[in-house]
MIDOVEX-588598 format. One line per 5 residues: number of its first residue (from 0); for each residue x negated, y negated, z negated of N, C-alpha, C. Coordinates in Angstrom, 1 decimal. Layout:
NUM> X,Y,Z,X,Y,Z,X,Y,Z; ...
END
This chain:
0> 21.0,33.0,-9.4,20.3,32.7,-7.5,21.5,33.9,-7.2; 21.8,33.1,-6.3,22.5,33.9,-5.2,21.8,34.7,-4.7; 23.0,36.0,-4.4,22.1,37.2,-3.8,21.9,37.3,-2.2; 21.1,36.2,-1.8,20.7,36.2,-0.4,19.6,36.3,-0.2; 18.6,36.9,-1.1,17.3,37.5,-0.8,16.4,37.9,-1.9
5> 15.5,39.0,-2.3,15.3,39.1,-3.1,14.3,38.9,-3.9; 13.7,37.8,-2.6,12.7,36.1,-3.5,12.6,36.2,-4.9; 11.7,36.1,-5.8,12.2,35.1,-6.8,12.2,34.0,-7.1; 12.2,33.3,-6.2,13.4,31.9,-6.3,13.2,31.2,-4.6; 14.0,30.7,-4.5,13.7,30.0,-2.9,14.3,28.4,-3.0
10> 14.3,27.6,-1.7,14.7,26.9,-2.0,15.1,26.4,-0.1; 16.7,25.6,-0.4,17.7,25.8,-0.1,18.1,24.2,1.0; 17.5,23.9,1.8,18.1,22.6,2.4,19.7,22.4,3.2; 19.9,21.6,2.6,21.5,21.1,2.3,22.0,20.0,3.1; 22.7,20.2,3.8,23.6,19.4,4.3,24.8,18.5,3.0
15> 25.0,17.2,4.3,25.8,16.0,3.5,26.7,16.7,2.3; 27.1,17.9,3.0,29.1,18.8,2.8,28.0,19.3,1.4; 26.6,19.7,1.2,26.3,20.3,0.3,25.9,22.1,0.7; 26.7,22.0,1.9,26.7,23.4,2.7,24.7,24.0,3.0; 24.5,25.0,3.2,23.4,25.1,3.2,22.9,25.6,4.7
20> 21.9,24.7,4.9,21.4,24.7,6.6,20.5,25.7,6.8; 19.3,25.7,6.0,18.4,26.5,5.8,17.8,26.9,4.7; 16.8,28.3,4.4,17.1,28.6,3.4,15.3,29.4,3.3; 14.3,29.4,2.6,13.1,29.9,3.0,12.8,30.2,2.1; 12.3,31.3,1.1,12.2,32.4,0.3,10.8,31.9,-0.6
25> 10.2,31.5,-1.8,9.0,30.9,-2.1,8.1,32.5,-2.7; 7.8,33.4,-1.8,7.5,34.6,-2.2,6.0,34.8,-1.3; 5.5,35.6,-1.7,3.8,35.9,-0.4,3.0,34.9,-1.2; 2.7,34.4,-2.1,1.8,33.8,-2.5,2.3,33.0,-3.9; 0.9,31.8,-4.3,1.8,31.1,-5.5,1.5,28.7,-5.2
30> 1.5,29.3,-4.0,1.6,28.0,-3.4,2.5,27.7,-1.8; 3.0,26.8,-2.2,4.2,26.7,-1.2,4.2,25.2,-0.9; 3.2,25.0,0.5,3.4,23.4,0.9,4.6,23.1,1.4; 4.9,21.7,1.5,6.3,21.2,2.8,5.5,19.7,3.0; 5.9,20.0,4.2,5.7,18.5,4.9,6.2,18.5,7.1
35> 5.8,17.4,7.3,6.3,17.8,8.9,5.3,18.2,9.9; 4.0,18.3,9.6,3.1,19.0,10.2,3.4,20.8,10.7; 2.9,21.3,11.5,3.7,22.7,11.7,3.1,23.5,11.0; 2.0,23.2,10.3,1.0,24.5,9.9,1.0,24.4,8.4; 2.6,23.6,7.9,2.7,23.6,5.7,3.5,25.1,6.5
40> 3.6,25.3,4.7,4.7,27.2,4.7,5.9,26.7,5.0; 6.1,25.3,5.1,7.8,25.0,5.2,7.4,23.7,5.6; 7.9,23.6,6.9,8.1,22.5,8.0,9.4,22.0,8.6; 9.4,20.3,7.5,10.4,19.5,8.1,10.0,18.9,8.7; 10.7,18.6,10.7,9.9,18.0,11.6,10.8,16.6,11.6
45> 11.1,15.6,10.3,11.7,14.6,10.2,10.3,13.6,10.1; 11.0,11.9,10.7,10.2,10.9,10.4,9.9,11.0,9.3; 10.8,10.9,8.4,10.6,10.5,6.5,9.8,11.3,6.2; 9.3,12.2,6.4,8.6,13.4,5.4,6.7,12.8,6.4; 6.2,12.8,5.3,4.7,13.0,5.7,4.3,14.2,6.4
50> 3.5,14.3,6.9,2.6,15.3,7.1,2.5,16.4,6.4; 1.7,16.0,4.9,1.4,17.1,3.7,2.4,16.0,2.5; 3.4,16.8,2.4,4.1,15.5,1.4,4.3,16.2,0.3; 4.5,17.1,0.1,4.5,17.8,-1.3,4.3,19.3,-1.6; 3.9,20.0,-3.1,3.6,21.3,-2.7,4.5,21.6,-3.7
55> 5.0,23.0,-3.6,5.5,24.0,-4.6,4.1,24.6,-5.5; 3.9,24.7,-6.6,2.9,25.6,-7.4,3.7,26.6,-8.3; 3.0,28.4,-8.0,3.8,29.3,-9.2,2.5,29.8,-10.1; 3.0,29.2,-11.3,2.1,29.8,-12.4,2.2,31.2,-12.8; 1.4,31.5,-13.1,1.3,32.5,-14.3,2.0,33.0,-14.7
60> 3.1,31.4,-15.4,3.8,32.5,-16.4,5.5,32.6,-16.2; 5.3,31.9,-14.2,6.4,32.7,-13.5,7.0,31.3,-13.4; 6.4,29.9,-14.4,7.4,28.5,-14.1,7.0,28.1,-12.5; 7.9,27.2,-11.4,7.2,26.7,-10.4,6.8,25.2,-10.8; 5.8,24.4,-10.3,5.7,23.1,-10.3,5.9,22.7,-9.2
65> 6.2,21.5,-9.4,6.1,20.3,-7.9,5.4,19.5,-8.3; 4.9,18.7,-7.5,3.3,17.8,-6.9,3.6,17.0,-5.9; 3.9,15.8,-6.3,3.7,14.9,-4.6,2.2,14.3,-4.3; 2.3,15.1,-2.9,0.6,15.2,-2.5,-0.1,13.5,-2.0; 0.9,12.8,-2.6,0.8,11.3,-2.3,1.4,10.9,-0.7
70> 2.6,11.1,-0.9,3.3,11.2,0.2,3.7,9.3,0.5; 4.1,8.6,2.0,4.5,7.4,2.1,5.7,7.3,0.9; 7.2,7.7,1.4,8.4,7.7,1.0,8.6,8.5,-0.6; 7.5,9.3,-1.0,8.2,9.6,-2.1,8.7,11.1,-2.1; 9.0,11.9,-3.5,9.8,12.9,-3.5,10.2,13.0,-5.2
75> 11.8,12.9,-4.5,12.4,12.7,-6.1,13.8,14.1,-6.4; 13.2,14.2,-7.4,14.3,15.0,-8.8,14.8,14.6,-8.9; 16.2,15.3,-8.8,17.8,14.9,-9.8,17.7,13.3,-9.2; 17.1,13.0,-8.1,17.2,11.4,-8.0,15.9,10.5,-8.6; 15.4,11.4,-9.4,14.1,10.3,-10.2,13.2,10.9,-9.2
80> 12.2,9.6,-8.8,11.1,9.3,-9.0,9.5,10.4,-9.0; 8.9,11.4,-8.7,8.3,12.4,-8.8,7.1,11.6,-8.8; 6.3,11.2,-10.3,4.9,10.5,-10.4,3.9,11.6,-10.5; 4.1,12.9,-11.3,2.9,14.1,-11.8,4.0,15.3,-11.5; 2.9,16.0,-11.7,3.4,17.4,-11.7,4.5,17.8,-12.5
85> 5.4,18.5,-12.1,7.1,18.5,-13.2,7.4,20.2,-12.3; 7.4,20.8,-13.7,8.3,22.2,-13.6,10.0,22.4,-13.6; 10.3,22.5,-12.1,11.4,22.9,-11.5,12.4,24.1,-12.2; 13.6,23.1,-12.5,14.5,24.3,-13.3,15.1,24.8,-12.1; 16.0,26.1,-12.4,16.8,26.6,-11.1,18.1,25.5,-11.2
90> 18.8,24.9,-9.9,19.6,24.2,-9.5,18.8,23.0,-9.4; 17.3,22.6,-9.4,16.9,21.3,-9.0,17.6,20.5,-7.9; 18.0,19.4,-7.7,17.9,19.1,-6.1,16.2,18.0,-5.9; 16.1,18.3,-4.6,14.9,17.9,-4.4,15.3,16.6,-3.3; 14.6,15.8,-3.1,15.1,14.6,-2.4,13.9,14.1,-2.0
95> 13.8,14.3,-0.6,12.7,13.3,0.6,13.2,12.6,1.8; 13.8,11.2,1.6,13.6,10.5,2.9,15.7,10.9,2.6; 16.4,11.2,3.4,17.4,11.9,3.7,17.6,13.3,3.9; 16.7,14.4,3.6,16.9,15.7,3.2,16.7,16.0,1.6; 17.9,17.0,1.7,18.1,17.2,0.3,18.0,19.0,0.1
100> 16.8,19.9,-0.5,17.0,20.7,-0.8,17.6,21.4,-2.2; 17.9,22.5,-2.6,18.4,22.8,-3.6,17.3,24.1,-4.6; 16.6,23.8,-5.5,15.8,24.5,-5.9,16.6,26.1,-6.6; 16.4,27.2,-6.3,17.0,28.3,-7.3,16.0,29.2,-7.4; 16.0,30.1,-9.1,15.3,30.2,-9.0,16.1,32.1,-10.1
105> 15.5,33.3,-9.3,16.3,34.6,-10.6,15.3,34.3,-11.8; 15.7,34.1,-12.9,15.3,34.2,-13.7,14.9,35.7,-14.4; 15.6,36.6,-13.5,15.4,37.6,-14.1,14.6,38.5,-13.8; 13.6,37.8,-12.3,12.2,38.1,-12.1,11.1,37.2,-12.3; 10.6,37.0,-13.7,10.1,36.5,-14.4,9.2,37.6,-15.6
110> 10.0,38.4,-15.6,8.8,39.6,-16.6,8.5,40.1,-16.1; 9.1,40.8,-14.6,8.1,41.5,-13.2,7.1,41.0,-13.2; 7.3,39.4,-13.1,5.8,38.9,-12.0,5.3,38.4,-13.0; 5.2,38.9,-14.8,4.1,39.0,-15.4,3.2,39.9,-15.6; 4.0,41.0,-15.5,3.4,42.6,-15.5,2.8,42.6,-14.1
115> 3.2,42.1,-13.3,2.2,42.0,-11.8,1.1,40.6,-11.6; 1.0,40.1,-12.7,0.1,38.7,-12.5,-1.6,38.6,-12.2; -1.6,40.1,-12.0,-2.8,40.4,-11.0,-2.9,39.9,-10.1; -1.7,40.0,-9.3,-1.0,40.0,-7.7,-0.9,38.7,-7.0; -1.0,38.0,-8.0,-1.3,36.3,-7.4,-2.5,36.6,-6.9
120> -2.9,35.3,-5.9,-3.4,34.8,-4.9,-4.0,33.6,-5.8; -4.7,33.5,-6.9,-5.1,32.4,-7.4,-6.2,31.7,-6.7; -6.6,32.2,-5.7,-7.7,32.2,-4.6,-6.9,30.1,-3.8; -5.2,30.8,-3.8,-5.1,29.6,-2.6,-5.2,28.1,-3.1; -5.0,27.8,-4.1,-5.0,26.5,-5.1,-4.9,26.7,-6.9
125> -5.7,25.5,-6.7,-5.5,25.6,-8.5,-5.4,24.0,-8.8; -4.7,23.7,-9.6,-4.2,22.2,-10.2,-4.6,21.9,-11.6; -5.4,21.1,-12.1,-4.8,20.4,-13.6,-4.6,18.6,-13.2; -4.7,18.5,-14.6,-4.5,17.0,-15.2,-5.5,16.5,-15.7; -6.0,16.0,-15.5,-7.3,14.5,-15.4,-7.2,13.1,-16.0
130> -7.6,12.5,-17.0,-7.9,11.2,-16.6,-8.6,11.0,-15.4; -8.7,9.7,-14.5,-9.7,9.4,-13.3,-9.0,8.0,-13.5; -10.6,7.6,-12.8,-10.4,6.1,-12.3,-10.7,6.1,-10.6; -9.6,5.2,-9.8,-9.9,5.8,-8.6,-10.4,4.3,-8.2; -11.0,4.4,-7.1,-11.6,3.5,-6.4,-11.7,3.2,-4.9
135> -10.8,2.1,-4.1,-10.5,2.1,-2.7,-11.1,0.9,-2.2; -11.9,1.0,-1.4,-12.7,0.1,-0.7,-12.3,0.0,1.4; -11.7,-0.9,1.2,-11.9,-0.7,2.8,-12.6,-2.3,3.8; -12.8,-1.6,4.5,-13.6,-2.8,5.8,-12.6,-3.8,6.4; -13.0,-5.3,6.0,-11.6,-6.0,6.0,-12.1,-6.4,7.6
140> -11.1,-6.6,8.3,-11.3,-7.2,9.7,-12.1,-6.0,10.6; -12.0,-5.0,10.9,-12.4,-4.1,11.5,-12.2,-4.1,13.1; -10.8,-4.5,13.3,-10.0,-4.5,14.6,-11.5,-5.5,15.5; -11.8,-7.1,14.6,-12.6,-7.8,15.3,-13.8,-7.2,15.5; -14.1,-6.4,14.8,-15.5,-5.5,14.9,-15.6,-4.7,15.9
145> -14.3,-3.7,16.4,-14.5,-3.1,17.2,-14.7,-3.4,18.4; -14.1,-4.6,19.0,-13.7,-5.6,20.0,-15.0,-5.8,20.2; -15.9,-6.6,19.1,-17.3,-7.4,19.2,-18.4,-5.9,19.7; -18.2,-4.7,19.4,-19.5,-3.5,19.6,-19.2,-2.5,20.4; -17.8,-2.5,20.7,-17.1,-1.6,21.5,-17.2,0.1,20.7
150> -16.8,1.2,21.4,-16.1,2.4,20.6,-17.6,2.8,20.2; -18.9,3.2,20.8,-19.6,3.9,20.7,-20.8,3.0,19.4; -21.1,2.2,19.2,-21.5,1.5,18.6,-20.9,1.5,16.7; -19.1,1.2,17.2,-18.9,1.2,15.4,-18.7,2.6,15.3; -18.7,3.5,16.3,-18.6,5.3,15.7,-20.2,4.9,14.4
155> -21.2,4.7,15.4,-22.4,4.7,14.4,-22.7,3.8,13.6; -21.8,2.6,13.3,-21.7,1.8,12.2,-21.1,2.6,11.4; -20.1,2.8,11.2,-19.0,4.0,10.1,-19.6,4.8,9.9; -20.4,5.7,10.9,-21.8,6.5,9.9,-22.1,5.9,9.0; -23.2,5.3,9.5,-24.0,4.5,8.9,-23.5,4.0,7.0
160> -22.1,3.3,7.5,-21.5,2.9,5.7,-21.2,3.5,5.4; -20.5,4.8,6.1,-19.9,6.3,5.3,-21.2,6.5,4.6; -21.8,6.4,5.0,-23.3,7.6,4.3,-23.8,6.7,3.2; -23.8,5.3,3.4,-24.7,4.1,2.4,-23.6,4.2,0.9; -22.0,4.9,1.8,-20.8,3.9,0.8,-21.0,5.1,0.1
165> -21.3,6.5,0.4,-21.3,7.5,-0.5,-22.7,7.5,-1.4; -24.0,7.4,-1.1,-25.1,7.0,-2.0,-24.9,6.1,-2.9; -23.7,4.8,-3.0,-24.0,4.1,-3.9,-23.1,4.3,-5.0; -22.1,5.4,-4.4,-20.8,5.7,-5.0,-22.2,7.0,-6.3; -22.6,7.6,-5.5,-23.2,9.1,-6.2,-24.5,8.1,-7.2
170> -25.1,7.5,-6.9,-25.4,6.3,-7.8,-24.9,5.8,-9.3; -24.0,5.5,-9.3,-23.0,5.5,-10.2,-21.9,6.3,-10.9; -22.5,7.6,-10.5,-22.0,8.7,-11.6,-20.6,8.6,-10.6; -19.7,8.9,-9.4,-18.8,8.9,-9.4,-18.7,10.1,-7.9; -17.5,10.7,-7.6,-17.5,11.1,-6.4,-16.8,10.7,-5.0
175> -17.3,10.4,-3.5,-16.4,10.5,-2.8,-15.1,11.8,-2.3; -14.6,11.1,-2.9,-12.7,12.3,-2.4,-12.6,12.3,-0.8; -12.7,11.3,-0.7,-12.2,11.2,1.2,-12.7,9.7,1.6; -13.3,9.8,3.4,-13.1,8.3,4.0,-12.2,8.8,5.2; -11.4,7.6,5.4,-10.2,7.6,6.0,-10.4,6.4,6.5
180> -10.9,6.8,8.1,-11.1,5.0,9.0,-12.1,4.2,8.3; -12.0,3.6,8.0,-13.1,2.2,7.5,-12.5,2.1,5.8; -12.2,3.0,5.2,-12.2,2.5,3.6,-12.9,4.3,3.0; -13.1,4.1,2.1,-13.7,5.0,1.2,-12.7,4.8,0.2; -12.4,6.7,-0.8,-11.9,6.5,-2.2,-12.6,7.5,-2.4
185> -12.9,6.7,-3.8,-13.7,7.2,-4.9,-13.0,7.6,-6.5; -13.8,8.6,-7.0,-13.2,8.9,-8.1,-14.1,9.0,-9.7; -14.2,8.9,-10.3,-14.9,9.7,-12.2,-13.9,9.8,-12.5; -14.4,11.1,-12.8,-13.2,11.8,-13.5,-13.8,12.1,-14.9; -12.5,12.0,-16.1,-12.8,12.7,-17.4,-13.7,11.8,-18.2
190> -14.0,12.3,-18.9,-15.4,10.9,-20.0,-14.6,10.1,-20.5; -15.5,8.9,-20.5,-15.3,7.6,-21.2,-14.7,6.8,-19.9; -13.4,6.7,-20.0,-12.3,5.5,-19.1,-13.8,4.1,-18.7; -13.7,3.4,-20.0,-14.1,1.9,-19.9,-15.6,2.4,-19.1; -16.2,3.3,-19.6,-17.5,3.4,-19.1,-17.5,3.6,-17.5
195> -16.6,4.7,-17.2,-16.0,5.1,-15.6,-16.3,3.9,-15.0; -15.2,2.4,-15.3,-14.4,1.5,-14.7,-15.5,0.6,-14.7; -16.7,0.5,-15.2,-17.8,-0.5,-15.0,-18.7,0.4,-14.1; -18.6,1.9,-14.3,-19.6,2.1,-13.1,-18.6,2.1,-11.5; -17.7,2.3,-11.4,-16.4,1.5,-10.6,-16.6,0.3,-9.9
200> -17.3,-0.6,-10.5,-16.8,-1.7,-10.4,-18.6,-2.3,-9.7; -19.2,-1.7,-10.3,-20.2,-1.8,-10.0,-20.5,-1.4,-8.5; -19.9,0.1,-8.6,-20.0,1.0,-6.9,-19.3,-0.2,-5.6; -17.9,-0.7,-6.4,-17.4,-1.8,-5.4,-18.2,-3.0,-5.0; -18.7,-3.6,-5.7,-19.7,-5.3,-5.9,-20.7,-4.0,-4.9
205> -21.3,-3.1,-4.7,-22.6,-2.8,-3.8,-22.2,-2.1,-2.7; -20.9,-2.2,-2.6,-20.2,-1.8,-1.4,-20.2,-2.8,-0.2; -19.8,-4.1,-1.4,-19.4,-5.3,-0.6,-21.1,-5.9,-0.4; -21.5,-6.1,-1.0,-23.2,-6.0,-0.7,-23.7,-5.5,0.8; -23.4,-3.9,0.7,-24.1,-3.4,1.9,-23.1,-3.8,2.9
210> -21.8,-3.8,3.0,-20.6,-5.0,4.3,-21.8,-5.4,4.8; -21.8,-6.9,3.8,-22.6,-8.3,4.2,-24.0,-8.4,4.9; -24.4,-6.9,4.3,-25.9,-6.9,5.3,-26.0,-6.4,6.2; -25.6,-5.1,6.1,-24.8,-4.9,8.0,-24.5,-5.4,8.9; -23.4,-6.4,8.3,-22.5,-8.0,9.6,-24.1,-8.2,9.9
215> -24.9,-8.6,8.7,-26.0,-9.4,9.2,-27.3,-9.4,10.6; -26.5,-7.5,11.0,-27.7,-7.3,12.2,-26.9,-7.1,13.1; -25.7,-7.8,13.5,-24.8,-7.5,14.1,-24.7,-9.2,15.3; -24.6,-9.0,15.9,-24.9,-10.6,16.6,-23.2,-10.9,17.2; -23.0,-11.7,17.5,-21.6,-12.0,17.8,-20.0,-12.7,16.9
220> -20.5,-12.4,15.4,-19.6,-11.3,14.7,-19.3,-12.9,14.3; -18.0,-13.4,13.9,-17.5,-15.0,13.1,-17.6,-14.5,11.7; -17.7,-13.4,11.0,-17.6,-14.0,10.2,-18.0,-12.3,9.0; -19.4,-12.6,8.1,-19.9,-11.4,7.8,-18.7,-10.4,7.7; -19.3,-9.4,7.4,-18.2,-8.2,7.0,-18.2,-8.0,5.7
225> -17.0,-7.7,5.2,-16.6,-7.5,3.5,-15.1,-6.4,3.8; -15.5,-6.2,2.2,-14.1,-5.4,1.8,-13.8,-5.9,0.9; -11.6,-5.2,0.9,-10.9,-5.4,-0.1,-11.3,-4.2,-1.1; -11.1,-4.1,-2.3,-11.5,-3.2,-3.0,-10.0,-3.1,-4.2; -9.7,-2.2,-5.2,-8.9,-2.2,-5.5,-9.5,-1.1,-6.3
230> -9.2,-1.1,-8.1,-9.4,0.3,-8.6,-7.9,0.6,-9.8; -8.0,1.7,-10.0,-6.5,2.1,-11.1,-7.0,3.1,-11.8; -6.2,3.7,-12.6,-6.7,4.2,-14.0,-5.6,5.1,-14.6; -5.7,6.4,-14.5,-4.8,6.9,-15.0,-4.7,8.6,-15.1; -3.7,9.1,-15.4,-3.7,10.8,-15.3,-3.5,11.3,-13.8
235> -3.8,11.8,-13.3,-3.7,11.9,-12.1,-3.9,13.7,-12.2; -3.4,14.6,-10.6,-3.2,15.8,-10.4,-4.3,16.3,-9.3; -5.2,16.9,-10.3,-6.6,17.3,-9.5,-6.7,18.8,-9.0; -7.4,19.2,-7.5,-7.2,20.3,-7.4,-7.2,20.9,-6.0; -7.5,22.4,-5.8,-8.4,22.6,-4.7,-6.9,22.9,-3.1
240> -6.6,21.8,-2.8,-5.4,21.6,-1.5,-5.5,21.9,-0.4; -5.0,22.6,0.4,-5.2,23.0,2.0,-4.0,23.6,2.3; -4.2,23.9,3.5,-3.3,24.7,4.3,-4.1,25.7,4.7; -3.6,27.0,5.8,-4.4,27.6,6.8,-5.6,28.2,6.3; -5.9,28.4,4.8,-7.2,28.4,4.6,-8.3,27.2,4.6
245> -8.1,26.0,5.1,-8.9,25.0,5.0,-8.4,24.5,3.6; -9.6,24.2,2.1,-9.1,23.9,1.3,-10.0,22.6,0.9; -9.5,21.3,0.6,-10.1,20.9,0.1,-9.9,20.1,-1.1; -11.1,19.9,-2.6,-11.0,19.4,-3.6,-10.3,18.3,-3.1; -9.3,17.2,-4.3,-8.6,16.0,-3.7,-7.9,15.9,-4.8
250> -7.4,14.1,-5.2,-7.3,13.9,-6.4,-5.4,13.4,-5.8; -4.5,13.8,-6.2,-3.0,13.2,-6.0,-2.2,12.3,-7.0; -0.9,12.1,-6.8,-0.5,11.3,-7.9,-0.3,10.1,-8.0; 0.6,9.5,-8.2,0.9,8.1,-8.4,-0.3,7.1,-8.7; -1.6,7.5,-9.6,-2.4,6.5,-9.8,-3.3,6.4,-8.5
255> -3.2,7.0,-7.3,-3.8,7.1,-6.8,-2.9,6.3,-5.1; -1.4,6.1,-5.3,-1.0,5.3,-4.3,-0.7,4.0,-4.8; -1.1,3.7,-6.2,-0.9,2.7,-7.0,-2.3,1.9,-6.1; -3.7,2.3,-6.3,-4.6,2.4,-6.2,-4.3,1.3,-4.5; -4.1,2.1,-3.7,-4.3,2.2,-2.3,-3.1,0.6,-1.8
260> -2.2,0.5,-2.9,-1.5,0.0,-2.6,-1.2,-1.5,-3.1; -2.4,-1.5,-3.9,-3.3,-3.1,-4.4,-4.1,-3.3,-3.3; -5.0,-2.2,-2.8,-5.9,-2.8,-2.1,-5.4,-3.8,-0.6; -4.6,-3.2,-0.4,-3.4,-3.4,0.6,-3.1,-5.6,0.1; -3.0,-5.3,-1.0,-2.6,-6.7,-1.4,-4.0,-7.5,-1.2
265> -5.2,-7.4,-1.7,-6.3,-8.2,-2.1,-6.0,-9.3,-0.7; -6.3,-9.3,0.2,-5.9,-9.9,1.8,-4.7,-11.6,1.1; -3.8,-10.7,1.1,-1.9,-11.4,1.0,-2.5,-12.5,-0.3; -3.1,-11.8,-1.2,-3.0,-12.7,-2.6,-4.0,-14.0,-2.7; -5.4,-13.3,-2.0,-6.3,-14.4,-1.7,-7.8,-13.5,-2.4
270> -7.6,-12.4,-3.2,-8.7,-11.8,-3.9,-9.5,-10.7,-3.4; -10.7,-10.6,-4.0,-11.5,-9.5,-3.6,-11.3,-7.9,-3.7; -11.0,-8.0,-5.3,-11.1,-6.9,-5.8,-9.5,-7.1,-6.8; -8.4,-6.0,-7.0,-7.6,-6.0,-7.8,-7.6,-4.3,-8.5; -6.9,-4.5,-9.8,-7.3,-4.0,-11.2,-5.7,-3.4,-11.3
275> -5.1,-1.7,-11.3,-4.0,-1.6,-11.6,-4.6,-2.1,-13.3; -2.9,-1.8,-14.1,-2.9,-1.8,-15.6,-3.6,-1.7,-16.6; -4.4,-0.3,-16.4,-4.4,0.9,-17.2,-5.8,0.2,-17.0; -6.3,0.0,-16.3,-8.0,-0.3,-15.8,-8.2,-1.8,-16.5; -7.2,-2.7,-15.6,-7.3,-4.1,-16.8,-7.6,-4.3,-18.2
280> -6.9,-3.4,-19.0,-6.7,-3.3,-19.9,-7.7,-2.6,-20.8; -8.5,-2.0,-20.1,-9.6,-2.0,-20.8,-11.4,-2.2,-20.7; -11.1,-3.4,-19.8,-11.8,-4.4,-19.2,-12.2,-5.8,-21.1; -12.8,-5.9,-21.7,-12.9,-7.0,-22.7,-12.4,-8.1,-22.0; -11.9,-9.0,-22.9,-11.7,-10.0,-22.2,-11.4,-10.4,-20.5
285> -10.2,-9.3,-20.0,-10.3,-9.7,-18.7,-9.8,-10.5,-18.1; -8.8,-11.1,-18.7,-8.2,-12.4,-18.1,-9.7,-14.0,-17.9; -10.8,-13.4,-18.8,-11.2,-14.4,-18.9,-11.9,-14.4,-17.4; -12.0,-13.6,-16.7,-12.6,-13.2,-15.3,-11.7,-13.0,-14.2; -10.5,-12.6,-14.3,-9.5,-11.6,-14.0,-8.2,-13.4,-13.4
290> -7.1,-13.2,-12.1,-6.1,-13.6,-12.7,-5.0,-12.2,-12.7; -4.2,-12.3,-13.7,-3.3,-11.4,-14.4,-2.1,-12.2,-14.0; -0.9,-11.3,-13.2,-0.1,-11.5,-12.9,1.1,-10.1,-12.3; 2.3,-9.9,-12.5,3.4,-9.1,-12.2,3.3,-8.4,-10.2; 3.3,-7.8,-10.1,3.2,-7.6,-8.5,4.2,-6.9,-8.4
295> 5.0,-6.7,-7.2,6.3,-5.3,-6.4,5.5,-4.3,-5.7; 5.0,-3.5,-6.4,5.0,-2.6,-5.2,5.3,-1.3,-4.4; 5.1,-1.3,-3.8,6.2,-0.3,-2.6,5.9,1.6,-3.2; 7.3,2.1,-3.5,7.3,3.0,-4.8,7.8,2.9,-6.3; 7.2,2.0,-6.7,7.8,1.4,-7.4,8.7,1.0,-7.9
300> 9.6,1.4,-9.0,10.8,0.6,-9.7,10.7,-0.7,-9.8; 9.8,-0.7,-10.9,9.8,-2.1,-11.7,8.1,-2.8,-11.3; 7.9,-4.1,-11.9,6.8,-4.4,-10.7,6.0,-3.8,-12.3; 4.3,-4.2,-11.8,3.5,-3.7,-12.4,2.3,-4.9,-12.6; 1.7,-5.2,-14.1,0.6,-5.7,-14.2,-0.2,-5.3,-13.4
305> -1.0,-6.4,-12.8,-2.3,-6.3,-11.8,-3.4,-7.5,-11.9; -4.2,-7.4,-11.8,-5.7,-8.1,-12.1,-6.5,-8.5,-11.2; -6.3,-9.6,-10.2,-7.8,-9.7,-9.3,-8.5,-10.7,-9.4; -9.4,-10.8,-8.5,-10.5,-11.8,-8.5,-11.2,-11.9,-7.8; -12.7,-12.2,-7.5,-13.5,-12.4,-6.4,-14.6,-11.5,-7.2
310> -15.7,-11.3,-5.9,-17.0,-10.7,-6.0,-18.1,-11.3,-6.4; -17.5,-12.5,-6.6,-18.6,-13.5,-7.1,-18.1,-13.4,-9.1; -17.1,-14.0,-9.2,-16.6,-13.6,-10.4,-17.1,-12.6,-11.0; -16.9,-11.0,-10.6,-17.2,-9.8,-11.0,-18.3,-9.6,-11.2; -19.3,-10.2,-10.3,-20.9,-9.6,-10.5,-21.2,-10.6,-11.9
315> -20.6,-12.1,-12.1,-20.6,-12.4,-13.4,-20.5,-11.7,-14.8; -19.6,-11.2,-14.3,-18.8,-10.5,-15.3,-19.6,-9.5,-15.8; -20.5,-8.6,-14.6,-21.0,-7.4,-15.1,-22.6,-8.0,-15.3; -23.0,-8.9,-15.0,-23.9,-9.3,-15.9,-24.3,-10.1,-17.1; -23.0,-10.5,-17.5,-22.2,-10.6,-18.2,-22.7,-9.6,-20.0
END
């Protein structure tokens, strides 16, 4: 590493000619969040950067890992898209949209870092990889509902829907990761993936029925409330992530991104629920109940196999 700082590693923003624009020492802690929001450790105020885009974490062995935090445009290492946690090597180029950063590490500093391992702030964040099934359920036609009810009643409705949806997920042995407006993201971690998928499918069906029941109590709706749902199964990075002392346990990675992209496809493809490739493969006789097809997914270089069906068929399958 060039001797422009005593930090064990640095990140340099480069211009189009490869000249250094800015330098950030990766010191004073073991996690470094990169994003557009001003409360990140490294702020990049560009439109192509997500508010919380990616994070670099220093491990106890002196290795720096990089993790994409579910960003819109992705994070690329030496031209290849980052899909899970990856160790950084000195000289790696990190690309986010038009922004290119060079990672440089002082390898001579690693033994000293190991000797003083106890000084690392282990409470800042921790990350681990797990097999996880992600469920995303999104209330469809919510703009129409808002126009019918008005802001106050919509807020009350969302609170009730969120509370009941959370109870459904918990009863089916899952955990709600977050609510995003009129959508819920839930997770089933570790254990028997096939069993987790079944619980997630039951949750989706029950949240759909909940939405239908709630809409029956709302006068003036042209159609009952319904949800679009998607499941995806795969390895994800889980951890206690956040900035400025506000830490939330969450799940990030390609498996999450694909789940949200599939949910977005439900309306245009005429399905109520869609499954990612690994989820579909774990369902016996899946093609008896689901339509199997290749789809181009934003952020994926190659089409993926996904499975779509109606809630009516899903209920028949679960009963069978």
